[in-house]
matplotlib code that plots the C-alpha trace (Angstrom):
import matplotlib.pyplot as plt

x = [-38.7, -40.1, -38.5, -37.0, -35.4, -34.2, -32.6, -30.9, -29.6, -28.1, -26.6, -25.0, -23.6, -22.2, -20.6, -19.0, -17.8, -16.3, -14.5, -13.1, -12.0, -10.3, -8.5, -7.3, -6.1, -4.2, -2.6, -1.4, 0.1, 1.9, 3.3, 5.0, 6.3, 9.1, 7.0, 4.2, 6.4, 7.9, 4.4, 3.3, 6.3, 4.5, 1.4, 3.5, 5.4, 2.2, 0.4, 3.5, 3.9, 0.2, -0.2, 3.2, 2.6, -1.0, 0.1, 2.8, 0.4, -2.4, -0.1, 1.4, -2.1, -3.2, 0.1, -0.1, -3.7, -3.1, 0.5, 1.3, -2.0, -3.5, -3.0, -5.0, -8.8, -10.6, -7.3, -5.7, -2.6, -2.0, 1.5, 3.5, 3.9, 1.0, 1.4, 4.0, 3.8, 6.2, 9.2, 7.2, 4.9, 8.0, 9.5, 6.2, 5.8, 9.2, 7.8, 5.0, 5.3, 6.1, 3.3, 4.1, 3.0, 0.5, -1.2, -1.4, -2.9, -5.4, -6.5, -6.7, -8.8, -11.1, -11.8, -15.2, -15.2, -11.9, -11.4, -7.6, -5.0, -1.4, 1.7, 4.8, 8.3, 11.3, 14.9, 17.6, 20.6, 23.1, 22.1, 24.6, 24.4, 27.2, 29.8, 27.6, 26.5, 23.4, 23.4, 20.5, 17.8, 14.6, 14.1, 10.4, 8.9, 5.1, 2.1, 1.1, -1.9, 0.4, 1.2, -2.5, -3.2, -0.4, -1.2, 2.0, 1.7, 4.3, 5.5, 6.9, 6.8, 4.4, 3.6, 4.3, 1.8, 0.5, 2.6, 5.7, 4.6, 3.9, 7.2, 9.3, 10.4, 13.7, 11.9, 11.4, 9.8, 12.1, 11.3, 12.2, 15.2, 16.8, 15.8, 17.4, 20.6, 21.2, 19.1, 18.3, 17.0, 17.3, 15.0, 15.4, 13.0, 14.9, 18.0, 19.4, 20.3, 22.0, 20.5, 22.9, 23.9, 20.7, 20.0, 16.6, 15.4, 13.5, 10.0, 8.6, 9.5, 7.2, 5.8, 7.0, 5.5, 7.1, 8.4, 7.1, 8.7, 11.7, 12.2, 11.8, 9.2, 10.8, 13.9, 12.9, 13.2, 9.9, 10.0, 7.5, 7.0, 7.9, 11.1, 11.9, 11.4, 13.5, 16.5, 16.3, 14.6, 16.3, 15.6, 12.5, 11.4, 7.7, 5.2, 3.2, -0.3, -2.3, -6.0, -8.6, -12.2, -14.9, -16.3, -15.6, -18.6, -17.2, -13.8, -14.7, -16.2, -13.3, -10.9, -12.9, -12.8, -9.1, -8.6, -10.8, -8.9, -5.4, -6.4, -7.7, -4.5, -2.4, -4.4, -5.2, -7.7, -10.7, -9.1, -5.6, -4.5, -3.9, -0.3, -0.4, -1.3, -3.9, -3.2, -5.9, -5.8, -7.9, -5.5, -2.5, -4.2, -5.1, -1.5, -0.3, -2.9, -1.8, 1.8, 0.9, -1.4, 1.6, 3.1, -0.2, -0.5, 3.0, 2.2, -0.9, 1.0, 3.7, 1.1, -0.8, 2.3, 3.2, -0.4, -0.5, 2.8, 1.8, -1.5, 0.2, 2.6, -0.3, -2.1, 1.0, 1.5, -2.2, -1.9, 1.1, -0.8, -3.7, -1.2, 0.4, -3.0, -4.7, -5.1, -6.4, -9.0, -10.0, -10.5, -12.7, -14.8, -15.1, -16.4, -19.1, -17.5, -19.1, -17.5, -18.5, -16.7, -13.5, -13.8, -14.4, -11.4, -9.0, -10.5, -10.3, -6.7, -5.7, -7.6, -6.2, -2.7, -3.2, -4.8, -1.9, 0.5, -1.7, -1.6, 2.2, 2.4, 0.2, 2.4, 5.6, 4.1, 3.0, 6.5, 8.1, 5.7, 6.6, 10.4, 10.1, 8.0, 10.6, 13.7, 12.4, 10.1, 7.9, 4.4, 2.7, -0.9, -2.4, -6.2, -8.1, -9.8, -6.4, -5.7, -9.2, -8.7, -5.3, -6.6, -9.6, -7.4, -5.1, -8.0, -9.6, -6.4, -6.3, -9.9, -9.5, -6.2, -7.4, -10.5, -8.8, -6.9, -10.0, -12.2, -9.5, -9.3, -13.1, -13.2, -10.9, -12.4, -12.3, -11.4, -8.5, -7.5, -7.3, -5.0, -2.4, 0.6, 1.9]
y = [-44.8, -41.7, -38.4, -37.8, -41.2, -40.9, -37.5, -38.9, -41.9, -39.7, -37.4, -40.4, -41.7, -38.3, -38.0, -41.4, -40.6, -37.3, -38.9, -41.6, -39.0, -37.0, -40.1, -41.0, -37.4, -37.3, -40.7, -39.4, -36.3, -38.2, -40.7, -38.0, -35.6, -33.9, -33.4, -32.1, -29.5, -28.3, -28.1, -25.9, -23.6, -20.9, -21.0, -20.8, -17.8, -16.1, -16.5, -15.6, -12.4, -11.5, -12.1, -10.6, -7.4, -7.0, -7.6, -4.9, -2.4, -3.1, -2.7, 0.6, 1.9, 1.4, 2.8, 5.9, 6.5, 6.3, 7.6, 9.9, 11.2, 11.6, 15.3, 15.3, 15.4, 17.4, 19.1, 20.3, 22.2, 25.5, 26.1, 27.7, 24.6, 22.2, 18.9, 19.0, 16.2, 17.4, 19.6, 22.5, 22.7, 22.9, 25.8, 27.6, 27.1, 28.7, 32.0, 32.0, 34.4, 32.9, 32.6, 35.0, 35.4, 38.1, 35.5, 33.0, 35.7, 36.7, 33.1, 32.7, 35.9, 35.6, 31.9, 31.3, 27.6, 26.7, 25.6, 26.1, 27.7, 26.7, 27.9, 25.6, 25.8, 23.5, 22.8, 20.5, 21.2, 19.6, 19.7, 19.8, 19.2, 18.8, 18.1, 15.5, 16.2, 14.8, 15.3, 16.1, 16.9, 18.4, 21.9, 22.6, 26.0, 25.9, 27.7, 26.2, 24.3, 22.3, 19.7, 18.7, 18.7, 16.3, 14.2, 15.2, 14.9, 15.1, 12.3, 14.9, 18.7, 20.7, 21.8, 25.2, 27.9, 31.1, 33.1, 31.4, 32.3, 36.0, 36.5, 34.4, 32.5, 30.4, 27.1, 23.8, 20.4, 17.6, 14.2, 10.8, 10.4, 13.6, 12.7, 9.3, 10.7, 13.3, 12.5, 8.8, 7.8, 11.4, 14.4, 16.7, 19.4, 22.7, 21.6, 23.8, 22.4, 24.1, 23.5, 25.3, 28.6, 29.0, 27.8, 26.6, 25.5, 22.2, 22.5, 19.2, 15.7, 14.3, 10.8, 8.3, 8.9, 5.9, 5.8, 6.3, 4.0, 3.5, 7.2, 8.2, 10.9, 11.4, 13.2, 16.8, 19.9, 21.9, 25.6, 28.4, 29.8, 33.3, 32.1, 30.1, 33.1, 35.2, 32.8, 30.4, 32.3, 32.1, 34.2, 33.0, 30.8, 30.1, 28.9, 25.8, 26.4, 23.6, 24.4, 22.3, 22.6, 22.6, 19.3, 16.8, 18.1, 21.6, 20.6, 21.7, 24.9, 25.7, 25.1, 27.5, 30.1, 29.8, 30.1, 33.3, 34.9, 34.2, 35.2, 38.5, 39.1, 38.3, 40.6, 37.9, 38.5, 36.2, 34.3, 34.1, 30.7, 30.3, 31.2, 28.7, 25.1, 23.3, 19.7, 17.5, 13.8, 12.8, 14.5, 12.8, 9.4, 10.2, 11.0, 7.8, 5.6, 7.0, 6.1, 2.6, 2.1, 1.7, -0.9, -2.8, -2.7, -4.2, -6.9, -7.8, -8.0, -10.2, -12.4, -12.8, -13.8, -16.4, -17.7, -18.1, -19.8, -22.1, -22.9, -23.8, -26.1, -27.7, -28.3, -29.9, -32.2, -33.2, -34.0, -36.1, -37.8, -38.6, -40.3, -42.2, -43.4, -44.2, -47.9, -46.9, -44.7, -47.5, -49.8, -47.3, -46.7, -50.4, -50.9, -48.3, -44.9, -42.1, -39.1, -36.9, -39.2, -39.0, -35.2, -34.9, -37.0, -34.9, -31.5, -32.4, -33.5, -30.2, -28.0, -29.8, -29.4, -25.7, -25.2, -27.0, -24.6, -21.7, -23.0, -23.3, -19.8, -18.4, -20.1, -18.7, -15.2, -15.3, -16.5, -13.8, -11.2, -12.4, -12.2, -8.7, -7.5, -9.0, -7.4, -4.1, -1.2, -1.9, -2.6, -5.7, -6.8, -9.8, -9.5, -12.7, -11.8, -11.7, -15.3, -16.3, -14.5, -16.1, -19.6, -19.0, -17.7, -20.7, -23.1, -21.3, -21.6, -25.3, -25.7, -23.6, -25.2, -28.6, -28.5, -29.5, -32.5, -33.7, -33.4, -35.2, -38.0, -38.4, -38.8, -41.7, -44.9, -47.6, -50.3, -48.3, -47.3, -50.9, -51.8, -49.2, -50.6, -48.1]
z = [-9.9, -8.2, -9.4, -5.9, -5.7, -9.3, -8.5, -5.4, -7.4, -10.1, -7.6, -5.8, -9.0, -10.0, -6.5, -6.8, -10.4, -9.2, -6.3, -8.5, -11.1, -8.4, -7.0, -10.5, -11.1, -7.7, -8.5, -11.9, -10.4, -7.7, -10.1, -12.2, -9.5, -11.4, -14.5, -12.4, -10.8, -14.1, -15.5, -12.6, -12.7, -14.9, -12.7, -9.5, -10.8, -11.9, -8.6, -6.6, -8.6, -8.3, -4.6, -3.6, -5.6, -4.4, -0.8, -1.0, -2.8, -0.3, 2.7, 1.2, 0.5, 4.1, 5.3, 3.2, 4.1, 7.8, 8.2, 5.2, 3.7, 7.1, 7.8, 10.9, 11.7, 9.0, 8.1, 4.8, 3.9, 2.1, 0.9, -1.9, -4.1, -3.6, -5.4, -8.1, -10.7, -13.5, -14.1, -15.8, -12.8, -10.5, -12.5, -12.5, -8.7, -8.2, -9.3, -6.7, -3.7, -0.3, 2.2, 5.0, 8.7, 7.6, 5.3, 8.2, 10.4, 7.8, 7.4, 11.2, 11.6, 8.5, 8.2, 9.9, 8.8, 10.4, 14.0, 13.8, 11.5, 12.2, 10.5, 10.3, 8.9, 9.4, 8.6, 9.8, 12.0, 14.4, 18.1, 20.9, 24.6, 27.1, 24.5, 22.7, 19.1, 17.3, 13.5, 11.1, 13.7, 12.4, 13.8, 13.6, 14.1, 14.5, 16.1, 19.4, 18.1, 15.8, 18.4, 19.1, 15.4, 14.7, 17.7, 19.6, 23.3, 26.1, 28.4, 30.7, 30.9, 28.8, 25.2, 23.7, 24.6, 23.0, 25.5, 24.2, 20.7, 21.6, 23.5, 21.1, 24.2, 23.7, 24.8, 23.0, 23.1, 22.1, 20.5, 21.9, 19.7, 21.0, 24.6, 24.4, 22.8, 25.5, 28.6, 28.6, 32.1, 33.4, 33.7, 30.6, 31.7, 32.4, 30.5, 27.7, 24.3, 21.3, 17.9, 15.5, 17.1, 19.2, 22.7, 24.0, 27.3, 27.2, 28.6, 27.3, 26.1, 23.5, 23.5, 20.9, 17.5, 15.7, 12.1, 8.6, 6.0, 8.3, 9.0, 12.6, 13.5, 16.9, 15.7, 16.2, 18.3, 18.3, 18.8, 18.3, 14.7, 15.9, 17.4, 14.2, 12.0, 14.3, 14.4, 11.4, 8.6, 5.2, 2.1, 0.2, 3.1, 3.0, 5.7, 5.4, 6.8, 8.4, 8.5, 10.4, 9.3, 11.9, 10.6, 7.8, 5.8, 5.9, 4.3, 0.7, 1.9, 4.1, 1.2, -0.9, 1.9, 2.3, -1.5, -1.7, 1.2, -0.2, -3.8, -2.4, -0.4, -3.5, -5.7, -8.3, -11.1, -11.5, -14.4, -12.9, -11.6, -7.9, -6.8, -3.9, -3.5, -1.5, -0.3, 1.1, 2.0, -1.1, -3.5, -1.8, -2.2, -5.8, -6.5, -4.7, -6.6, -9.9, -9.1, -7.9, -10.9, -13.2, -10.9, -10.8, -14.6, -14.9, -12.4, -14.2, -17.5, -16.0, -14.4, -17.6, -19.5, -16.8, -16.8, -20.6, -20.6, -17.7, -19.4, -22.7, -20.8, -19.0, -22.3, -23.9, -20.8, -20.9, -24.6, -23.8, -21.0, -23.4, -25.8, -22.9, -21.5, -24.8, -23.9, -20.5, -22.1, -24.4, -21.5, -19.6, -22.7, -23.4, -19.8, -20.3, -19.5, -21.5, -23.2, -20.3, -17.8, -19.9, -20.3, -16.5, -15.7, -17.8, -16.8, -13.1, -13.6, -15.5, -13.0, -10.0, -11.6, -12.0, -8.6, -7.0, -8.7, -7.4, -3.9, -4.0, -5.4, -2.6, 0.0, -1.6, -1.8, 1.9, 2.9, 0.8, 2.4, 5.9, 5.1, 3.7, 6.6, 9.0, 7.5, 6.0, 6.9, 3.9, 5.2, 3.7, 4.1, 2.1, 1.7, 1.6, -1.7, -3.4, -2.4, -3.6, -6.9, -7.4, -6.8, -9.0, -11.8, -11.6, -11.6, -14.6, -16.5, -15.9, -17.0, -20.1, -21.3, -20.4, -22.6, -25.9, -24.4, -22.6, -25.7, -27.8, -25.2, -25.2, -29.0, -29.1, -30.7, -28.0, -30.5, -31.9, -28.4, -27.2, -30.1, -29.0, -27.3, -24.6]

ax = plt.figure().add_subplot(projection="3d")
ax.plot(x, y, z, "-o")
ax.set_aspect("equal")
plt.show()
């Protein structure tokens, strides 16, 4: 027989054997439904845990990167505290001097690598209008460029201007939550509201910004920084400074320039640590990933335990199956089945068993993700590669723990196997 014809013949025989093996495996699983389900329980729990946790972490990572760690285009923050990760750092930060308007002005004047330097402070207060009160509204005092930097635009009226800042004008821009509470369906421009004991004329109504982890970003009254410091300043208040570099490539150089200017203003020696903090998107993401790393490690540990337990159960069930089907194995070997055919049969059965559990686990995890996404603000996104990994892991577990029962079945003596009464 020519080599090509021989190869095609062997391939055809292998395909037929594999199809027959798969059919036998499916028949065996269907004939023992309860046992199959109980066998799969460990694998189902493992895959459900892995896919669900990875979906939540992936969704949160994307959410943090776009909603929380996104400080604006090419922007970073300079403030008194920076990123605090332990109690000792918090106590040390309390001793730092506050960042004052003079510091902001020095940064604005001396930073050649910045396209904008914006100061911002905020507090919360009750807001009243025409006998109606709204509690816990964010009162934000900021330089005029703060709104464009934070992608705040107006649906009516105008934003704050440099003239408002210079003259400490009693004007404000309100968020959509405040607008809907007091002026829904009417024109708010020119009306006067009372945050705390102050009064401000509304010159603009901001467009909807949405929420972050269920917290509204539209619950604010925006005034100029000079007005805020005149009417809302408290002892030891500090300014948070948003700095926008001229380009993404200049971010590191702009941070160094800001650091040099503030260290000179605060009269720090060359070996003294900074008495201020610099926050950039990458540092926020690093902090977030260090926090979620522990959650991922726990999820991997739990998944590993479930997979091992599920694999051991699969191996025990397959060993019991070998005992139950000893006579069947003897008949197959007597009819010419080779060891590799017996091994293939039991490996296909064990891997199909585990893969079925993995598929059920994936479906449960996706259903759980859909439910959580529907009833909570937690963002969830399930990457395709997580599903592939979960199914591959479950299949690998079935193959690994099915090896011993398969080899044991293949080594049965056909004569002895035929004598067994099942």
